[in-house]
Chimera marker file (.cmm) of the C-alpha trace (Angstrom):
<marker_set name="trace">
<marker id="1" x="-17.517" y="28.103" z="-5.962" r="1" g="1" b="0" radius="0.5"/>
<marker id="2" x="-14.319" y="28.120" z="-3.939" r="1" g="1" b="0" radius="0.5"/>
<marker id="3" x="-12.396" y="25.054" z="-2.914" r="1" g="1" b="0" radius="0.5"/>
<marker id="4" x="-12.376" y="25.157" z="0.832" r="1" g="1" b="0" radius="0.5"/>
<marker id="5" x="-11.590" y="22.119" z="2.945" r="1" g="1" b="0" radius="0.5"/>
<marker id="6" x="-13.917" y="21.191" z="5.745" r="1" g="1" b="0" radius="0.5"/>
<marker id="7" x="-12.876" y="22.176" z="9.234" r="1" g="1" b="0" radius="0.5"/>
<marker id="8" x="-11.791" y="19.035" z="11.002" r="1" g="1" b="0" radius="0.5"/>
<marker id="9" x="-11.487" y="19.328" z="14.773" r="1" g="1" b="0" radius="0.5"/>
<marker id="10" x="-9.210" y="16.281" z="14.951" r="1" g="1" b="0" radius="0.5"/>
<marker id="11" x="-7.238" y="16.067" z="11.677" r="1" g="1" b="0" radius="0.5"/>
<marker id="12" x="-5.323" y="13.038" z="12.921" r="1" g="1" b="0" radius="0.5"/>
<marker id="13" x="-8.560" y="11.100" z="12.330" r="1" g="1" b="0" radius="0.5"/>
<marker id="14" x="-7.720" y="11.102" z="8.628" r="1" g="1" b="0" radius="0.5"/>
<marker id="15" x="-5.034" y="8.522" z="9.292" r="1" g="1" b="0" radius="0.5"/>
<marker id="16" x="-7.229" y="6.228" z="11.378" r="1" g="1" b="0" radius="0.5"/>
<marker id="17" x="-9.355" y="4.740" z="8.603" r="1" g="1" b="0" radius="0.5"/>
<marker id="18" x="-8.419" y="3.826" z="5.036" r="1" g="1" b="0" radius="0.5"/>
<marker id="19" x="-11.550" y="5.491" z="3.647" r="1" g="1" b="0" radius="0.5"/>
<marker id="20" x="-10.555" y="8.782" z="5.268" r="1" g="1" b="0" radius="0.5"/>
<marker id="21" x="-7.104" y="8.617" z="3.674" r="1" g="1" b="0" radius="0.5"/>
<marker id="22" x="-8.544" y="7.839" z="0.263" r="1" g="1" b="0" radius="0.5"/>
<marker id="23" x="-11.153" y="10.580" z="0.493" r="1" g="1" b="0" radius="0.5"/>
<marker id="24" x="-8.696" y="13.237" z="1.633" r="1" g="1" b="0" radius="0.5"/>
<marker id="25" x="-6.149" y="12.242" z="-1.001" r="1" g="1" b="0" radius="0.5"/>
<marker id="26" x="-8.755" y="12.297" z="-3.756" r="1" g="1" b="0" radius="0.5"/>
<marker id="27" x="-10.027" y="15.702" z="-2.623" r="1" g="1" b="0" radius="0.5"/>
<marker id="28" x="-6.488" y="17.103" z="-2.623" r="1" g="1" b="0" radius="0.5"/>
<marker id="29" x="-5.666" y="15.752" z="-6.070" r="1" g="1" b="0" radius="0.5"/>
<marker id="30" x="-8.902" y="16.862" z="-7.716" r="1" g="1" b="0" radius="0.5"/>
<marker id="31" x="-8.805" y="20.270" z="-6.066" r="1" g="1" b="0" radius="0.5"/>
<marker id="32" x="-5.155" y="21.218" z="-6.321" r="1" g="1" b="0" radius="0.5"/>
<marker id="33" x="-3.312" y="18.842" z="-8.645" r="1" g="1" b="0" radius="0.5"/>
<marker id="34" x="-5.316" y="18.308" z="-11.862" r="1" g="1" b="0" radius="0.5"/>
<marker id="35" x="-2.152" y="17.259" z="-13.710" r="1" g="1" b="0" radius="0.5"/>
<marker id="36" x="-2.038" y="14.201" z="-11.465" r="1" g="1" b="0" radius="0.5"/>
<marker id="37" x="-5.383" y="13.019" z="-12.823" r="1" g="1" b="0" radius="0.5"/>
<marker id="38" x="-4.082" y="13.311" z="-16.374" r="1" g="1" b="0" radius="0.5"/>
<marker id="39" x="-0.980" y="11.309" z="-15.438" r="1" g="1" b="0" radius="0.5"/>
<marker id="40" x="-3.059" y="8.651" z="-13.688" r="1" g="1" b="0" radius="0.5"/>
<marker id="41" x="-4.996" y="8.239" z="-16.933" r="1" g="1" b="0" radius="0.5"/>
<marker id="42" x="-1.714" y="7.294" z="-18.636" r="1" g="1" b="0" radius="0.5"/>
<marker id="43" x="-1.414" y="4.212" z="-16.466" r="1" g="1" b="0" radius="0.5"/>
<marker id="44" x="-2.389" y="1.031" z="-18.344" r="1" g="1" b="0" radius="0.5"/>
<marker id="45" x="-4.615" y="0.139" z="-15.343" r="1" g="1" b="0" radius="0.5"/>
<marker id="46" x="-3.583" y="-3.450" z="-15.286" r="1" g="1" b="0" radius="0.5"/>
<marker id="47" x="-0.957" y="-5.512" z="-13.612" r="1" g="1" b="0" radius="0.5"/>
<marker id="48" x="2.194" y="-5.225" z="-15.680" r="1" g="1" b="0" radius="0.5"/>
<marker id="49" x="3.317" y="-8.525" z="-17.166" r="1" g="1" b="0" radius="0.5"/>
<marker id="50" x="6.177" y="-7.351" z="-19.379" r="1" g="1" b="0" radius="0.5"/>
<marker id="51" x="9.192" y="-5.170" z="-18.745" r="1" g="1" b="0" radius="0.5"/>
<marker id="52" x="7.808" y="-2.581" z="-21.157" r="1" g="1" b="0" radius="0.5"/>
<marker id="53" x="4.572" y="-2.335" z="-19.157" r="1" g="1" b="0" radius="0.5"/>
<marker id="54" x="6.553" y="-2.115" z="-15.916" r="1" g="1" b="0" radius="0.5"/>
<marker id="55" x="8.660" y="0.697" z="-17.385" r="1" g="1" b="0" radius="0.5"/>
<marker id="56" x="5.533" y="2.613" z="-18.436" r="1" g="1" b="0" radius="0.5"/>
<marker id="57" x="4.042" y="2.123" z="-14.975" r="1" g="1" b="0" radius="0.5"/>
<marker id="58" x="7.230" y="3.397" z="-13.330" r="1" g="1" b="0" radius="0.5"/>
<marker id="59" x="7.240" y="6.513" z="-15.525" r="1" g="1" b="0" radius="0.5"/>
<marker id="60" x="3.615" y="7.210" z="-14.634" r="1" g="1" b="0" radius="0.5"/>
<marker id="61" x="4.448" y="6.858" z="-10.930" r="1" g="1" b="0" radius="0.5"/>
<marker id="62" x="7.400" y="9.255" z="-11.322" r="1" g="1" b="0" radius="0.5"/>
<marker id="63" x="5.245" y="11.848" z="-13.095" r="1" g="1" b="0" radius="0.5"/>
<marker id="64" x="2.467" y="11.562" z="-10.507" r="1" g="1" b="0" radius="0.5"/>
<marker id="65" x="4.974" y="11.992" z="-7.688" r="1" g="1" b="0" radius="0.5"/>
<marker id="66" x="6.527" y="14.980" z="-9.416" r="1" g="1" b="0" radius="0.5"/>
<marker id="67" x="3.133" y="16.612" z="-9.877" r="1" g="1" b="0" radius="0.5"/>
<marker id="68" x="2.215" y="16.124" z="-6.219" r="1" g="1" b="0" radius="0.5"/>
<marker id="69" x="5.365" y="17.150" z="-4.398" r="1" g="1" b="0" radius="0.5"/>
<marker id="70" x="8.439" y="16.795" z="-6.633" r="1" g="1" b="0" radius="0.5"/>
<marker id="71" x="9.915" y="14.191" z="-4.306" r="1" g="1" b="0" radius="0.5"/>
<marker id="72" x="12.705" y="12.179" z="-5.840" r="1" g="1" b="0" radius="0.5"/>
<marker id="73" x="13.231" y="9.794" z="-2.946" r="1" g="1" b="0" radius="0.5"/>
<marker id="74" x="11.333" y="6.617" z="-2.209" r="1" g="1" b="0" radius="0.5"/>
<marker id="75" x="10.469" y="5.794" z="-5.815" r="1" g="1" b="0" radius="0.5"/>
<marker id="76" x="11.153" y="2.090" z="-5.308" r="1" g="1" b="0" radius="0.5"/>
<marker id="77" x="8.649" y="2.032" z="-2.439" r="1" g="1" b="0" radius="0.5"/>
<marker id="78" x="6.053" y="3.885" z="-4.510" r="1" g="1" b="0" radius="0.5"/>
<marker id="79" x="6.430" y="1.348" z="-7.319" r="1" g="1" b="0" radius="0.5"/>
<marker id="80" x="6.135" y="-1.531" z="-4.842" r="1" g="1" b="0" radius="0.5"/>
<marker id="81" x="3.041" y="-0.065" z="-3.191" r="1" g="1" b="0" radius="0.5"/>
<marker id="82" x="1.414" y="0.724" z="-6.529" r="1" g="1" b="0" radius="0.5"/>
<marker id="83" x="1.876" y="-2.878" z="-7.636" r="1" g="1" b="0" radius="0.5"/>
<marker id="84" x="0.539" y="-4.135" z="-4.292" r="1" g="1" b="0" radius="0.5"/>
<marker id="85" x="-2.552" y="-1.942" z="-4.551" r="1" g="1" b="0" radius="0.5"/>
<marker id="86" x="-3.160" y="-3.013" z="-8.140" r="1" g="1" b="0" radius="0.5"/>
<marker id="87" x="-2.989" y="-6.655" z="-7.033" r="1" g="1" b="0" radius="0.5"/>
<marker id="88" x="-5.693" y="-5.932" z="-4.461" r="1" g="1" b="0" radius="0.5"/>
<marker id="89" x="-7.941" y="-3.756" z="-6.628" r="1" g="1" b="0" radius="0.5"/>
<marker id="90" x="-7.575" y="-5.479" z="-9.967" r="1" g="1" b="0" radius="0.5"/>
<link id1="1" id2="2" r="1" g="1" b="0" radius="0.2"/>
<link id1="2" id2="3" r="1" g="1" b="0" radius="0.2"/>
<link id1="3" id2="4" r="1" g="1" b="0" radius="0.2"/>
<link id1="4" id2="5" r="1" g="1" b="0" radius="0.2"/>
<link id1="5" id2="6" r="1" g="1" b="0" radius="0.2"/>
<link id1="6" id2="7" r="1" g="1" b="0" radius="0.2"/>
<link id1="7" id2="8" r="1" g="1" b="0" radius="0.2"/>
<link id1="8" id2="9" r="1" g="1" b="0" radius="0.2"/>
<link id1="9" id2="10" r="1" g="1" b="0" radius="0.2"/>
<link id1="10" id2="11" r="1" g="1" b="0" radius="0.2"/>
<link id1="11" id2="12" r="1" g="1" b="0" radius="0.2"/>
<link id1="12" id2="13" r="1" g="1" b="0" radius="0.2"/>
<link id1="13" id2="14" r="1" g="1" b="0" radius="0.2"/>
<link id1="14" id2="15" r="1" g="1" b="0" radius="0.2"/>
<link id1="15" id2="16" r="1" g="1" b="0" radius="0.2"/>
<link id1="16" id2="17" r="1" g="1" b="0" radius="0.2"/>
<link id1="17" id2="18" r="1" g="1" b="0" radius="0.2"/>
<link id1="18" id2="19" r="1" g="1" b="0" radius="0.2"/>
<link id1="19" id2="20" r="1" g="1" b="0" radius="0.2"/>
<link id1="20" id2="21" r="1" g="1" b="0" radius="0.2"/>
<link id1="21" id2="22" r="1" g="1" b="0" radius="0.2"/>
<link id1="22" id2="23" r="1" g="1" b="0" radius="0.2"/>
<link id1="23" id2="24" r="1" g="1" b="0" radius="0.2"/>
<link id1="24" id2="25" r="1" g="1" b="0" radius="0.2"/>
<link id1="25" id2="26" r="1" g="1" b="0" radius="0.2"/>
<link id1="26" id2="27" r="1" g="1" b="0" radius="0.2"/>
<link id1="27" id2="28" r="1" g="1" b="0" radius="0.2"/>
<link id1="28" id2="29" r="1" g="1" b="0" radius="0.2"/>
<link id1="29" id2="30" r="1" g="1" b="0" radius="0.2"/>
<link id1="30" id2="31" r="1" g="1" b="0" radius="0.2"/>
<link id1="31" id2="32" r="1" g="1" b="0" radius="0.2"/>
<link id1="32" id2="33" r="1" g="1" b="0" radius="0.2"/>
<link id1="33" id2="34" r="1" g="1" b="0" radius="0.2"/>
<link id1="34" id2="35" r="1" g="1" b="0" radius="0.2"/>
<link id1="35" id2="36" r="1" g="1" b="0" radius="0.2"/>
<link id1="36" id2="37" r="1" g="1" b="0" radius="0.2"/>
<link id1="37" id2="38" r="1" g="1" b="0" radius="0.2"/>
<link id1="38" id2="39" r="1" g="1" b="0" radius="0.2"/>
<link id1="39" id2="40" r="1" g="1" b="0" radius="0.2"/>
<link id1="40" id2="41" r="1" g="1" b="0" radius="0.2"/>
<link id1="41" id2="42" r="1" g="1" b="0" radius="0.2"/>
<link id1="42" id2="43" r="1" g="1" b="0" radius="0.2"/>
<link id1="43" id2="44" r="1" g="1" b="0" radius="0.2"/>
<link id1="44" id2="45" r="1" g="1" b="0" radius="0.2"/>
<link id1="45" id2="46" r="1" g="1" b="0" radius="0.2"/>
<link id1="46" id2="47" r="1" g="1" b="0" radius="0.2"/>
<link id1="47" id2="48" r="1" g="1" b="0" radius="0.2"/>
<link id1="48" id2="49" r="1" g="1" b="0" radius="0.2"/>
<link id1="49" id2="50" r="1" g="1" b="0" radius="0.2"/>
<link id1="50" id2="51" r="1" g="1" b="0" radius="0.2"/>
<link id1="51" id2="52" r="1" g="1" b="0" radius="0.2"/>
<link id1="52" id2="53" r="1" g="1" b="0" radius="0.2"/>
<link id1="53" id2="54" r="1" g="1" b="0" radius="0.2"/>
<link id1="54" id2="55" r="1" g="1" b="0" radius="0.2"/>
<link id1="55" id2="56" r="1" g="1" b="0" radius="0.2"/>
<link id1="56" id2="57" r="1" g="1" b="0" radius="0.2"/>
<link id1="57" id2="58" r="1" g="1" b="0" radius="0.2"/>
<link id1="58" id2="59" r="1" g="1" b="0" radius="0.2"/>
<link id1="59" id2="60" r="1" g="1" b="0" radius="0.2"/>
<link id1="60" id2="61" r="1" g="1" b="0" radius="0.2"/>
<link id1="61" id2="62" r="1" g="1" b="0" radius="0.2"/>
<link id1="62" id2="63" r="1" g="1" b="0" radius="0.2"/>
<link id1="63" id2="64" r="1" g="1" b="0" radius="0.2"/>
<link id1="64" id2="65" r="1" g="1" b="0" radius="0.2"/>
<link id1="65" id2="66" r="1" g="1" b="0" radius="0.2"/>
<link id1="66" id2="67" r="1" g="1" b="0" radius="0.2"/>
<link id1="67" id2="68" r="1" g="1" b="0" radius="0.2"/>
<link id1="68" id2="69" r="1" g="1" b="0" radius="0.2"/>
<link id1="69" id2="70" r="1" g="1" b="0" radius="0.2"/>
<link id1="70" id2="71" r="1" g="1" b="0" radius="0.2"/>
<link id1="71" id2="72" r="1" g="1" b="0" radius="0.2"/>
<link id1="72" id2="73" r="1" g="1" b="0" radius="0.2"/>
<link id1="73" id2="74" r="1" g="1" b="0" radius="0.2"/>
<link id1="74" id2="75" r="1" g="1" b="0" radius="0.2"/>
<link id1="75" id2="76" r="1" g="1" b="0" radius="0.2"/>
<link id1="76" id2="77" r="1" g="1" b="0" radius="0.2"/>
<link id1="77" id2="78" r="1" g="1" b="0" radius="0.2"/>
<link id1="78" id2="79" r="1" g="1" b="0" radius="0.2"/>
<link id1="79" id2="80" r="1" g="1" b="0" radius="0.2"/>
<link id1="80" id2="81" r="1" g="1" b="0" radius="0.2"/>
<link id1="81" id2="82" r="1" g="1" b="0" radius="0.2"/>
<link id1="82" id2="83" r="1" g="1" b="0" radius="0.2"/>
<link id1="83" id2="84" r="1" g="1" b="0" radius="0.2"/>
<link id1="84" id2="85" r="1" g="1" b="0" radius="0.2"/>
<link id1="85" id2="86" r="1" g="1" b="0" radius="0.2"/>
<link id1="86" id2="87" r="1" g="1" b="0" radius="0.2"/>
<link id1="87" id2="88" r="1" g="1" b="0" radius="0.2"/>
<link id1="88" id2="89" r="1" g="1" b="0" radius="0.2"/>
<link id1="89" id2="90" r="1" g="1" b="0" radius="0.2"/>
</marker_set>
């Protein structure tokens, strides 16, 4: 089986609904970035309450970012958004 994305006549639609963004991101990660899944599993999957937990979370975020696109900028925003999403989901 080959990993071939669906043909989307209007790819901008991905950004119009949160479910589309989540689905496309999950497809990308599972198809092309398996290391990201392993790094995600290193996250304590809880809201950090100590500095040690926050440091671990930050390292996981850095490794995930590196495995997706090696970007070094915007880490503070990624940490903020990760914490915000955890507050919502957890």
